[in-house]
C-alpha positions in Angstrom: -8.2 0.9 -11.1 -8.8 3.7 -9.1 -8.2 7.8 -10.6 -7.0 8.7 -7.2 -2.8 9.5 -7.9 -0.8 6.6 -7.4 1.5 6.8 -4.3 5.1 8.3 -4.3 7.9 6.0 -3.9 11.3 6.3 -4.6 12.2 5.3 -8.8 15.7 2.8 -8.9 15.0 3.4 -12.4 14.1 2.6 -16.2 13.9 -1.0 -17.5 14.9 -1.6 -20.9 13.7 -4.3 -23.5 15.3 -7.2 -23.6 13.5 -9.0 -26.0 11.4 -7.5 -28.3 8.8 -10.7 -28.4 5.6 -9.4 -28.8 3.8 -11.8 -26.4 -0.1 -10.6 -26.4 0.2 -12.2 -22.9 3.7 -12.7 -21.8 3.7 -14.4 -18.3 5.5 -17.0 -16.0 8.7 -15.8 -16.2 11.4 -17.9 -14.7 15.6 -18.4 -14.4 17.0 -21.6 -15.5 20.8 -21.1 -13.2 22.1 -24.5 -14.7 21.0 -23.6 -18.5 22.0 -19.9 -17.9 18.8 -19.1 -19.7 15.4 -17.3 -18.9 12.2 -18.9 -20.1 8.6 -17.7 -20.6 5.2 -18.0 -21.5 2.9 -16.2 -24.0 -0.4 -17.9 -22.7 -3.1 -17.3 -25.3 -0.7 -18.5 -28.2 0.6 -21.4 -26.4 4.1 -20.2 -27.0 7.0 -21.3 -24.7 10.0 -18.5 -25.2 13.7 -19.0 -23.7 16.7 -16.8 -24.8 20.0 -15.8 -22.8 20.3 -13.5 -20.2 21.4 -10.6 -22.2 18.0 -12.0 -24.9 20.4 -13.5 -27.3 19.8 -16.7 -28.3 15.8 -15.8 -28.7 13.7 -19.0 -29.3 9.9 -20.0 -29.0 8.4 -23.8 -28.7 5.0 -23.9 -29.8 3.1 -25.8 -27.4 -0.6 -27.5 -27.8 -2.5 -25.4 -25.4 -3.1 -21.8 -24.0 0.2 -22.7 -21.0 1.2 -20.0 -18.1 4.2 -21.6 -16.5 6.8 -23.8 -16.9 8.2 -25.1 -13.6 11.7 -26.7 -13.4 12.1 -30.0 -12.1 14.2 -32.4 -10.4 14.4 -34.3 -13.2 15.8 -31.1 -15.0 12.7 -30.9 -17.4 9.4 -28.7 -17.3 6.1 -29.1 -15.9 3.8 -27.2 -17.9 1.0 -25.5 -16.5 -1.8 -25.2 -18.8 -5.3 -25.4 -19.9 -7.0 -28.3 -18.5 -3.5 -30.3 -18.2 -0.3 -30.5 -16.4 2.7 -31.9 -18.8 6.1 -32.5 -18.7 8.2 -31.0 -21.1 11.8 -31.9 -22.3 13.9 -28.7 -23.3 16.4 -30.8 -25.0 14.2 -32.4 -27.7 11.0 -30.6 -27.3 9.0 -33.6 -26.2 5.0 -33.1 -24.6 3.7 -35.6 -22.6 0.8 -35.6 -20.4 1.3 -35.8 -16.9 -2.3 -35.0 -14.7 -5.8 -33.5 -15.9 -6.0 -30.0 -14.3 -9.5 -28.7 -14.3 -10.1 -30.5 -17.6 -14.0 -31.3 -16.6 -14.3 -27.3 -16.7 -14.8 -25.9 -20.2 -14.6 -22.1 -19.1 -11.1 -21.8 -17.2 -7.8 -22.3 -18.2 -4.3 -22.0 -16.0 -2.9 -18.7 -14.6 -0.4 -17.6 -11.8 2.2 -20.6 -10.4 5.1 -20.4 -8.5 7.1 -23.7 -6.8 7.5 -22.9 -3.0 10.0 -23.9 -0.5 9.3 -27.4 -0.1 9.7 -27.9 -4.0 5.8 -28.0 -4.1 4.0 -26.1 -7.0 1.2 -24.0 -6.7 -1.1 -23.3 -9.2 -4.3 -21.5 -10.3 -7.2 -21.4 -12.7 -9.1 -18.7 -14.0 -12.1 -17.8 -16.3 -11.4 -17.3 -20.0 -13.3 -14.1 -19.7 -12.3 -13.6 -16.0 -15.6 -14.1 -14.9 -15.7 -13.5 -11.6 -15.5 -16.0 -9.0 -14.6 -18.4 -11.6 -10.8 -19.4 -10.5 -9.1 -21.8 -7.9 -5.8 -22.0 -6.2 -4.5 -25.2 -6.1 -1.1 -27.2 -4.4 0.6 -30.3 -6.1 2.6 -31.6 -3.5 4.8 -34.8 -4.4 2.4 -35.6 -7.2 -1.0 -35.5 -5.6 -3.4 -32.2 -6.6 -5.6 -30.5 -3.6 -7.8 -27.2 -3.9 -6.7 -24.7 -1.4 -9.4 -21.8 -2.4 -12.3 -21.1 -5.2 -14.0 -18.2 -5.9 -11.1 -16.3 -7.1 -11.6 -14.2 -10.0 -7.8 -13.5 -11.2 -5.3 -15.1 -9.2 -1.8 -13.9 -8.9 1.6 -12.7 -7.2 2.0 -16.6 -5.9 5.4 -16.3 -3.7 6.4 -17.3 -0.3 8.5 -15.9 2.7 12.0 -17.6 2.3 11.4 -19.5 5.9 8.1 -21.0 4.3 5.7 -19.8 7.0 4.0 -17.8 4.4 2.3 -17.9 1.1 1.3 -15.0 -0.7 -1.1 -13.8 -3.1 -3.6 -11.7 -5.0 -7.2 -11.8 -6.6 -5.8 -9.3 -9.1 -9.9 -7.8 -9.0 -9.7 -6.9 -5.6 -6.1 -4.7 -5.3 -5.1 -6.8 -2.3 -2.3 -9.2 -1.4 -3.0 -12.0 1.3 -0.7 -13.8 2.8 -1.2 -17.1 4.2 -0.1 -18.9 7.4 1.5 -22.2 6.4 1.9 -25.3 8.9 5.1 -27.6 9.0 4.4 -29.5 5.2 3.3 -25.8 3.4 -0.2 -26.2 3.5 -2.4 -23.6 4.7 -2.9 -24.1 8.6 -6.0 -25.6 9.8 -8.8 -25.0 12.5 -10.1 -27.3 14.9 -13.0 -28.5 12.3 -10.5 -29.0 9.9 -10.8 -26.3 7.3 -8.3 -23.8 6.5 -7.9 -21.0 8.1 -9.0 -17.5 6.2 -5.7 -15.6 4.4 -5.4 -12.4 6.0 -5.2 -9.0 4.2 -1.3 -7.8 3.7 -1.1 -5.3 1.5 -3.6 -2.8 -0.1 -2.6 -1.9 -3.8 -6.0 -0.5 -4.4 -4.8 3.2 -4.9 -1.4 1.8 -6.6 -2.9 3.0 -9.9 -2.6 -0.8 -11.2 -3.8 -4.2 -10.7 -1.4 -6.4 -8.9 -0.3 -9.2 -11.1 2.8 -11.7 -10.6 5.2 -11.1 -7.9 8.5 -12.4 -6.6 10.5 -11.9 -3.4 14.0 -11.0 -2.9 16.4 -12.0 -0.8 15.6 -9.3 2.0 11.8 -10.7 2.1 10.5 -7.9 0.3 7.9 -8.4 -2.7 8.8 -7.2 -6.3 4.9 -7.1 -7.5 3.7 -6.0 -11.2 1.1 -3.6 -11.7 -0.8 -4.1 -14.5 -1.8 -1.1 -16.2 0.7 1.2 -14.0 3.7 0.7 -15.3 6.1 -0.2 -13.0 7.3 -3.1 -10.4 6.9 -1.8 -7.0 8.8 -3.1 -4.3 7.3 -3.8 -1.2 8.8 -4.0 2.5 8.1 -7.0 4.5 4.9 -5.1 6.4 3.5 -4.6 2.9 4.2 -1.1 2.0 5.9 0.1 -1.2 9.3 1.3 -0.6 10.7 1.9 -4.2 9.8 1.2 -7.8 11.1 0.5 -11.1 9.6 2.3 -14.1 8.9 -0.2 -17.3 8.5 1.2 -21.0 5.6 -1.0 -21.3 2.1 0.1 -19.6 1.2 -3.5 -18.6 3.6 -5.5 -16.9 3.0 -8.9 -15.5 5.4 -10.5 -13.5 9.1 -9.7 -12.4 11.6 -12.6 -11.8 15.2 -12.5 -11.1 18.0 -13.8 -13.0 21.6 -14.1 -13.9 24.5 -14.4 -12.0 24.3 -13.5 -8.7 20.3 -13.1 -9.2 20.8 -8.9 -9.5 19.1 -8.7 -12.6 15.4 -8.2 -12.5 13.1 -9.4 -15.4 9.6 -8.6 -15.9 7.2 -9.7 -18.6 4.6 -7.6 -20.5 1.8 -8.0 -22.7 -0.3 -6.0 -25.3 -3.3 -8.0 -24.5 -6.4 -5.7 -25.4 -4.5 -2.6 -26.7 -5.6 -1.2 -29.6 -2.5 0.2 -31.0 0.1 -1.8 -29.2 3.9 -0.2 -29.0 7.1 -2.5 -29.9 7.6 -2.8 -26.2 4.3 -3.9 -25.3 4.3 -7.6 -25.0 8.4 -7.7 -24.8 11.0 -9.4 -22.1 12.2 -6.4 -20.1 15.2 -6.1 -18.0 16.8 -3.6 -15.2 20.5 -4.6 -13.6 19.8 -3.8 -9.6 23.2 -4.2 -9.1 23.6 -0.7 -10.9 20.4 0.7 -9.3 19.7 -1.0 -6.0 23.2 -2.5 -4.8 23.2 -5.2 -2.5 20.2 -6.6 -3.8 19.4 -9.7 -5.5 16.6 -12.3 -5.9 16.0 -15.6 -3.7 16.4 -18.6 -5.7 13.2 -21.0 -6.7 13.6 -24.3 -5.9 13.2 -27.2 -8.4 9.9 -29.0 -8.2 10.0 -32.3 -6.8 6.8 -34.4 -8.3 7.4 -37.6 -6.0 
């Protein structure tokens, strides 16, 4: 990213290490309220990590392929978003069963960012194994049917949605921008008269933020919390896309935040040690900060369960 100094915004506090999980590429955190636990992925190692809200009872399930997200379904299991395949995962037994192919005919891509929208449908993405320019795509899994929404993306990230379901947000990290996409009543991008999806609009310019826009999540006030890869912080953006505050991380490569814990007032952040010559114990850890103390009244918006039919 740019060498220009980053914009100043109030620092809300410093996150600490919650689980020293040592992930090469920690990603895709989610909060399971019923089980009272966090889940996240170590993509390149094909690992599903789970732990209690305090970081205790940390356990790792070895998966059969590189996996980037585990979406909680209305059937109370997880849909794994993985390289070349979507699969069902039973959290109790660890059993994995194939659900449908995902770019199975493309040997140069793997899955990347994903998130469930307000309709209970899953937005998911692919990218090149070496982040090849334009190799990735965005998709939506709606009631069991997979639709490609956009091609030519390099590193798709920051998938999240406005509370009213009228807009989707995403970033191609390589561009430094977060885009906003107007959605129709069924949660698909709006179409023009010719039937093609209307182009998304630029929403937040993060080219001078000091880091690459990575994973993001929305809070209940309509603000976005976005990890800035390489900058060691998670920025809070207001509804107009302007940075208004940030949380400092002990690791330089934060990848994605998520709200969890009772009341969704705790912010957890996955990090990565990918590409580091001399990673430290905090690199690749799951980090945490209690926003009830640092930003009273702020809490996350609960992510809907995924409906597969």
